[in-house]
C-alpha positions in Angstrom: -2.4 -5.6 -28.1 -4.2 -8.7 -26.9 -1.8 -9.1 -23.9 -2.5 -5.5 -22.8 -6.2 -6.0 -23.3 -6.1 -9.0 -21.0 -4.1 -7.2 -18.4 -6.4 -4.2 -18.6 -9.4 -6.5 -18.0 -7.7 -8.1 -15.0 -6.6 -4.8 -13.7 -10.1 -3.3 -14.0 -11.7 -6.2 -12.1 -9.2 -6.7 -9.4 -7.7 -3.3 -9.3 -11.1 -1.5 -9.4 -12.2 -3.5 -6.4 -9.0 -2.6 -4.5 -9.3 1.0 -5.5 -12.9 1.1 -4.4 -12.0 -0.6 -1.1 -9.2 1.8 -0.5 -11.2 4.8 -1.5 -14.0 3.8 0.8 -11.4 3.3 3.5 -10.2 6.9 2.8 -13.6 8.0 4.1 -12.1 7.2 7.5 -9.4 9.9 7.1 -11.6 12.9 7.5 -13.6 11.1 10.2 -10.6 10.1 12.3 -8.7 13.4 11.9 -11.9 15.1 13.1 -12.6 12.7 16.1 -9.0 12.1 17.3 -6.4 14.5 18.5 -3.1 14.7 16.7 -1.3 12.7 19.4 -4.0 9.9 19.5 -4.0 9.8 15.7 -0.2 9.4 15.9 -0.6 6.6 18.4 -3.0 4.9 16.1 -0.5 5.3 13.2 2.3 3.9 15.3 0.4 0.7 16.1 -0.6 0.4 12.4 3.0 0.8 11.3 3.8 -2.4 13.2 1.1 -4.5 11.6 2.6 -4.5 8.0 5.9 -5.7 9.4 4.3 -8.7 11.0 2.2 -9.3 7.8 5.4 -10.0 6.0 6.6 -12.4 8.6 3.3 -14.2 8.9 3.0 -14.8 5.1 6.8 -15.3 4.4 6.4 -14.9 0.6 3.8 -17.7 0.2 1.4 -15.7 -1.9 3.9 -15.0 -4.6 5.3 -18.5 -4.3 1.7 -19.8 -4.9 1.4 -17.8 -8.1 4.9 -19.0 -9.2 4.4 -22.7 -8.6 0.8 -23.1 -9.5 1.8 -22.7 -13.1 4.5 -25.5 -13.0 3.1 -27.8 -10.3 -0.2 -29.4 -9.5 -2.4 -26.5 -8.4 -4.2 -28.4 -5.7 -1.0 -29.7 -4.2 0.4 -26.2 -4.1 -2.8 -24.9 -2.5 -2.9 -27.6 0.1 0.8 -27.2 1.1 0.7 -23.4 1.3 -2.6 -23.4 3.3 -1.4 -25.9 5.9 1.9 -24.1 6.3 0.2 -20.8 6.9 -2.3 -22.3 9.4 0.4 -23.7 11.7 2.8 -20.8 11.4 0.0 -18.3 12.1 -0.9 -20.1 15.3 2.8 -20.2 16.5 3.6 -16.6 15.5 0.5 -15.0 17.0 1.2 -16.9 20.2 4.7 -15.4 20.3 3.3 -11.9 19.7 0.9 -12.3 22.6 3.7 -13.5 24.9 5.9 -10.5 23.9 3.0 -7.9 24.0 4.5 -5.7 26.7 8.0 -5.1 25.2 6.4 -4.6 21.8 3.9 -2.1 23.3 6.8 -0.3 25.0 8.7 -0.1 21.6 5.7 1.5 20.0 5.2 4.0 22.9 1.9 2.5 23.9 3.2 0.7 26.9 0.1 1.4 29.0 -2.0 -0.6 26.5 -0.3 -4.0 25.8 -3.7 -5.4 25.0 -3.4 -3.5 21.6 -0.8 -6.1 20.6 -3.2 -9.0 21.4 -5.9 -7.5 19.1 -3.2 -6.8 16.5 -2.0 -10.4 16.6 -5.5 -11.5 15.8 -5.7 -9.1 12.9 -2.3 -10.2 11.5 -3.1 -13.9 11.8 -6.4 -13.7 10.0 -4.8 -11.6 7.3 -2.2 -14.4 6.7 -4.9 -17.0 6.6 -6.9 -15.0 4.0 -3.9 -14.4 1.7 -3.9 -17.8 -0.1 -7.7 -17.9 -0.6 -7.5 -14.4 -2.1 -4.6 -15.5 -4.3 -6.6 -18.5 -5.5 -9.5 -16.2 -6.5 -7.1 -14.1 -8.6 -5.4 -17.1 -10.0 -8.7 -18.8 -11.0 -10.1 -15.5 -12.5 -13.0 -15.0 -10.0 -13.1 -11.2 -9.7 -16.7 -10.8 -8.6 -16.2 -12.6 -5.3 -12.8 -11.0 -4.9 -14.3 -7.6 -5.3 -17.3 -8.3 -3.1 -15.1 -9.6 -0.3 -12.6 -6.8 -0.4 -15.2 -4.0 -0.5 -17.5 -5.8 2.0 -14.7 -6.0 4.5 -14.0 -2.3 4.3 -17.6 -1.4 4.7 -17.8 -3.5 7.8 -14.7 -1.8 9.2 -16.2 1.7 8.7 -19.5 0.7 10.2 -17.7 -0.9 13.2 -15.5 2.1 13.6 -18.4 4.5 13.6 -20.2 2.3 16.1 -17.4 2.3 18.6 -16.2 5.9 18.2 -19.5 7.7 17.7 -22.6 5.6 18.3 -21.8 4.2 21.7 -20.4 7.5 23.1 -23.5 9.3 21.9 -25.7 6.7 23.4 -23.9 6.8 26.8 -24.1 10.6 26.9 -27.9 10.4 26.9 -28.0 7.2 29.1 -25.4 7.9 31.9 -26.6 5.0 34.1 -26.6 2.4 31.4 -24.6 -0.8 32.2 -22.5 -0.3 29.1 -20.8 2.6 31.0 -19.0 0.0 33.1 -17.2 -1.5 30.0 -16.8 1.4 27.5 -13.7 3.5 28.0 -13.4 6.8 26.1 -9.6 6.6 26.5 -9.4 3.4 24.5 -9.9 4.9 21.0 -7.0 3.1 19.3 -8.2 -0.2 20.8 -11.7 0.3 19.3 -10.1 1.0 15.9 -8.1 -2.2 16.2 -11.3 -4.1 17.3 -13.1 -2.8 14.2 -10.3 -4.1 12.0 -10.5 -7.5 13.7 -14.2 -7.6 13.1 -13.5 -6.8 9.4 -11.0 -9.6 9.1 -13.4 -12.1 10.7 -16.1 -11.1 8.2 -13.7 -11.5 5.3 -12.6 -14.9 6.6 -16.2 -15.9 6.8 -16.8 -14.9 3.2 -13.7 -16.8 2.1 -14.7 -19.9 4.2 -15.3 -22.1 1.1 -11.9 -21.3 -0.3 -10.2 -21.4 3.1 -11.6 -24.8 4.0 -11.2 -26.0 0.4 -7.8 -27.5 0.9 -7.0 -31.2 1.9 -4.7 -32.2 4.7 -2.1 -33.4 2.3 1.3 -31.8 2.9 4.0 -32.2 0.3 7.3 -31.7 2.2 9.4 -31.6 -0.9 7.2 -28.9 -2.5 7.2 -27.0 0.7 11.0 -26.8 0.7 10.9 -25.4 -2.9 8.2 -22.9 -1.8 10.3 -21.8 1.2 13.5 -21.5 -0.9 11.6 -19.3 -3.3 9.7 -17.3 -0.7 12.3 -16.7 2.0 14.2 -14.0 0.1 10.8 -12.3 -0.2 10.7 -12.1 3.6 13.9 -10.1 3.5 12.6 -7.9 0.7 9.2 -7.5 2.4 10.7 -6.7 5.8 13.0 -4.2 4.3 10.1 -2.9 2.3 8.1 -2.3 5.4 11.1 -0.4 6.8 10.8 1.8 3.8 7.0 2.1 4.0 6.1 2.4 7.6 9.1 2.3 10.0 9.7 6.1 9.5 6.7 6.7 11.8 8.3 4.8 14.6 11.7 6.5 14.0 9.9 9.9 13.9 8.3 9.1 17.3 11.8 8.3 18.7 13.8 11.2 17.2 11.4 14.0 16.5 12.9 17.4 17.6 10.3 18.0 20.3 10.4 17.9 24.0 7.6 15.5 25.0 6.2 12.0 24.0 2.8 13.5 23.2 4.4 16.1 21.0 6.3 13.4 19.1 3.0 11.5 18.6 1.5 14.6 17.3 4.3 14.9 14.7 3.6 11.3 13.7 -0.1 12.1 13.4 0.5 15.1 11.1 2.9 13.1 8.9 0.6 10.0 8.8 -2.5 12.1 7.8 -0.6 13.9 5.0 1.0 10.6 3.9 -2.6 9.3 3.3 -3.0 12.0 0.6 0.2 10.9 -1.1 -1.1 7.3 -1.0 -3.8 8.3 -3.5 -1.3 7.5 -6.2 -0.9 4.1 -4.8 -4.5 3.3 -5.9 -3.1 3.0 -9.5 -0.1 1.0 -8.2 -2.4 -1.4 -6.2 -4.7 -1.9 -9.2 -1.7 -2.7 -11.4 -0.2 -5.2 -8.8 -3.4 -7.1 -8.5 -3.7 -7.7 -12.2 0.0 -7.8 -13.1 1.5 -10.5 -10.9 -0.5 -13.4 -12.2 -0.5 -11.9 -15.7 3.3 -11.6 -15.9 3.8 -15.2 -14.9 1.2 -16.4 -17.4 2.9 -14.5 -20.3 6.5 -15.4 -19.4 6.7 -18.2 -22.1 5.7 -15.9 -24.9 8.7 -14.8 -27.1 7.2 -11.3 -27.4 6.8 -10.9 -23.6 9.7 -8.3 -23.2 8.0 -6.0 -25.8 4.7 -6.5 -24.1 6.2 -5.7 -20.7 7.8 -2.5 -22.1 4.5 -1.4 -23.6 2.7 -2.0 -20.2 5.4 0.1 -18.5 4.6 3.0 -20.8 0.9 3.0 -20.1 1.6 2.5 -16.4 4.0 5.5 -16.1 1.5 7.7 -18.0 -1.2 6.7 -15.6 1.1 7.5 -12.6 1.9 10.9 -14.1 -1.8 11.8 -14.5 -2.4 10.6 -10.9 0.5 12.8 -9.7 -1.0 15.9 -11.4 -4.5 15.1 -10.1 -3.3 15.2 -6.5 -0.5 17.8 -6.6 -2.3 20.4 -8.7 -5.5 20.1 -6.6 -3.9 19.8 -3.2 -6.1 22.4 -1.6 -9.1 20.2 -2.5 -7.6 17.0 -1.3 -6.5 18.5 2.0 -10.2 18.8 3.0 -10.0 15.1 3.7 -8.0 16.0 6.7 -10.6 17.6 9.0 -8.1 18.9 11.6 -6.6 22.1 10.1 -3.7 21.9 12.5 -2.5 19.0 10.4 -2.3 21.0 7.2 1.1 22.2 8.2 2.5 18.9 6.9 1.0 19.2 3.4 4.5 20.2 2.0 5.5 16.5 2.2 2.7 15.4 -0.2 4.4 16.2 -3.6 7.6 14.6 -2.4 5.8 11.4 -1.3 3.7 11.4 -4.5 7.0 11.1 -6.5 8.3 8.5 -4.1 5.3 6.3 -4.5 5.5 6.8 -8.3 9.1 5.4 -8.1 7.8 2.6 -6.0 5.1 1.7 -8.6 7.7 1.7 -11.4 9.9 -0.5 -9.2 7.1 -3.0 -8.8 6.8 -3.1 -12.6 10.5 -3.5 -13.1 10.6 -6.4 -10.6 9.3 -8.8 -13.3 12.9 -9.7 -14.2 13.8 -11.3 -10.9 10.4 -12.9 -10.2 10.3 -14.6 -13.5 13.9 -15.7 -13.3 13.6 -17.2 -9.8 16.1 -14.6 -8.6 14.1 -13.3 -5.7 17.2 -12.8 -3.6 18.1 -10.0 -6.0 14.8 -8.3 -5.1 15.7 -8.8 -1.4 19.1 -7.1 -1.9 17.6 -4.1 -3.7 15.0 -3.6 -1.0 17.7 -4.0 1.7 19.7 -1.2 0.0 16.6 1.0 0.1 16.1 0.2 3.8 19.7 1.2 4.6 19.1 4.5 2.8 15.9 5.0 4.7 17.5 4.3 8.1 20.5 6.4 7.4 18.7 9.5 6.2 16.0 9.3 9.0 18.6 8.8 11.7 20.7 11.7 10.5 18.0 14.2 9.6 14.9 13.6 11.7 16.4 15.3 14.8 16.8 18.4 12.6 13.9 18.4 10.1 11.2 16.1 11.7 8.8 14.6 9.2 10.4 16.4 6.2 13.3 14.1 6.7 11.0 11.1 6.5 9.5 12.3 3.2 12.9 12.9 1.6 14.2 9.5 2.9 11.2 7.8 1.2 11.9 9.7 -2.0 15.6 8.7 -2.0 14.9 5.1 -1.0 12.3 4.4 -3.7 14.2 6.3 -6.3 17.4 4.3 -5.6 15.5 1.0 -5.7 13.9 1.9 -9.1 17.3 2.8 -10.6 19.1 -0.2 -9.2 16.4 -2.6 -10.4 16.4 -1.0 -13.9 20.2 -1.2 -14.4 20.5 -4.7 -12.9 17.4 -6.0 -14.7 18.5 -4.9 -18.1 21.6 -7.1 -17.7 19.7 -10.1 -16.5 16.5 -9.9 -18.5 16.6 -7.1 -21.1 13.3 -5.4 -21.8 13.1 -2.5 -24.4 11.7 0.1 -22.1 11.3 3.6 -23.7 13.1 4.9 -20.6 14.1 8.3 -22.0 10.6 9.1 -23.0 9.2 8.0 -19.6 11.8 10.1 -17.7 10.7 13.0 -19.8 7.1 12.5 -18.9 7.9 12.5 -15.2 10.1 15.6 -15.6 7.2 17.4 -17.4 4.6 16.7 -14.7 7.1 17.8 -12.0 7.7 21.0 -14.0 4.0 21.6 -14.3 3.6 21.4 -10.5 6.5 23.8 -10.0 5.1 26.2 -12.5 1.8 26.3 -10.6 3.6 26.8 -7.3 5.5 29.7 -8.8 2.4 31.3 -10.2 0.5 30.9 -6.9 3.3 32.5 -5.0 2.1 35.8 -6.4 -1.6 35.2 -6.6 -3.4 32.3 -4.9 -7.1 32.5 -4.4 -8.8 29.1 -4.5 -10.6 29.6 -7.8 -7.3 30.5 -9.5 -5.5 27.5 -8.0 -8.3 25.3 -9.4 -8.2 27.0 -12.8 -4.4 26.7 -13.2 -4.4 23.1 -12.1 -7.1 22.2 -14.6 -5.4 24.0 -17.4 -2.0 22.3 -16.7 -3.7 18.9 -16.3 -5.4 19.0 -19.6 -2.3 20.4 -21.4 -0.4 17.4 -20.3 -3.3 15.0 -21.2 -3.4 16.6 -24.7 0.3 16.3 -25.0 0.3 12.6 -24.1 -2.6 11.9 -26.5 -0.7 13.7 -29.3 2.6 11.9 -28.7 1.1 8.4 -28.0 -1.7 8.7 -30.5 -1.0 5.4 -32.3 -0.7 3.5 -29.0 -3.9 4.8 -27.7 -5.8 4.0 -30.9 -4.9 0.4 -30.4 -6.5 0.2 -26.9 -9.9 -1.4 -26.5 -13.0 0.8 -25.9 -11.2 4.2 -25.8 -9.1 3.6 -28.9 -12.0 4.3 -31.3 -12.4 7.8 -29.8 -8.8 8.8 -30.4 -8.5 10.6 -33.8 
């Protein structure tokens, strides 16, 4: 169990900081859904659906390539080459975004505010510049600075957001003749949110300045070609992945069965707010990714690695199942994070999206086979297949079912990617996953959710919802501890309490 113990330690350090950062960021959900209208929140979501696409282009797989080659090449040479490459590409790509700001703004239905794209370009460029310094912190095992930087950046974002959206307007209401009235525009809410994000990124870059400037201007062209050959397929995979993750907001704005642009933005706002609740399960996925990627590469030479990967998958799926129940069974509690009750109409997408993100997490775990085998093109093709499913379902069904089509498209997409990766991976790099047992665990938690829904159809006061949810949650937990007793007894810390 030493391998799992090591991964658990890395996941706790890196994952806990990412979870803390994301959860702190979740504090913005009730605030923004209270302060912004449905359409403005939708506009905000549309702009932020564009940024992850560009993040993929700006980093072009260099982070994963850094982890891959730092184990087989000179670490400093890899760091120098990736850093120099990202600096020059970020300058060029951000310049292109700024030049194309008006058509991009029109595409996102924010054509009256092309300046949003200028601020977004700054956010994306700094994100790219910070990617390799963050990767180096993880690769060198420096979790304290990693955690402090991640959490500190989110805190700065929240503070800046509150300053722009609440503090300044409140001040100007009591000081109508103040000179700041000449510059502050109440109709520029999305711009101020972007500006807060830019301030956050500048703060993070400042904290990472030692790592960022720690490279030498020594560029290895031969190594760079190897990095690009390895990383380029990840662009395809990443770009297709962003179609799966965020492009549905843009398609929903285009094809929603409503009569006005503002109404379409409102649909996007409802879907995006409810999607945030489903993303709670991604906290576990994010924690795993932070610890797992460097860990998988470091363990790849061990002859017992496949058995270790299978055991990790088991604990990972159990964690995802518990997260699913924690959100799905207590949805009436979590919906309070959305402070605009008009958005609660979209809560029916949450269980579907929870399962979809569970499938995505399992897919990330399964992806070890093509990353270790330098077959990243396989990952690209799998993700492209998912993107085709996403586009086809959304194009066909959004005009009829609005954001429900987006939810089912996400479910179908990630479910298909998970199955394809499993079948293909078992042929290329067999890993003895206990897949029948894991499928059964997922089926059980879905059944528990449906049982609660059936009971609440006849009697649904809040206290009863909470009681049934708690009962079903602990029944599943007891069942897992009973079935996996021997496995849990081997775990560090908690194992001694399992009898």
